[in-house]
C-alpha positions, 0 to 999 in steps of 0.5 A: 842377215843372221836372226837368232831366236831362243825358245827355252832350250833351243836357237832357231839359226837362219843362215843366208845361201844366196841373195834368194835363198836361206836356210834354217837351222834348229839347235837344241841345247841339252838343259844341266841338270839341277841337284834334285835331278842328280839326287833322284838318279843317284837314289833310283841307282842305289835302290835298284842295287840294294834289290840286287843285293845277294843275286847275280848281275851282269856287269860290263867294264871299260874296255868291253870285259863283261862280269857275271856274279852275286852282289855282295856289296857296294859303296857311294863310288859304286865300287862292288863286291861279287861272289862266285864271279866269272869273266864272260868271253865272246866264245861262250868260255868263262874264267872263274874269279871268285870273290872280287872287288870291281872299282866303280870307275871302271863299271860301264853298265850294271844289268840287274837280275829280272824282278821277282 
């Protein structure tokens, strides 16, 4: 005997194990983001990047590379313009890159500087 009970964003599913026993699974369904949630998220990202202009940021890229540099600018695609940038290696070594543009598709994490 299966029974389904949907409560807002979750589903209870009761599965029979034998004639005497059954188990209940609680399955959560992620709620889709509304357009206002996405707009708020984008606004927050733009605000953090705006506050980081002219300051040193740490960028993690796809593939695991880490880059540190002074944020000069960004666009709606999260392409970043960095100056005095360095690639950071695990052995505490750095490779000077100078002024670069980082394509937004490659950015995994942007770590802004601590608040002033």
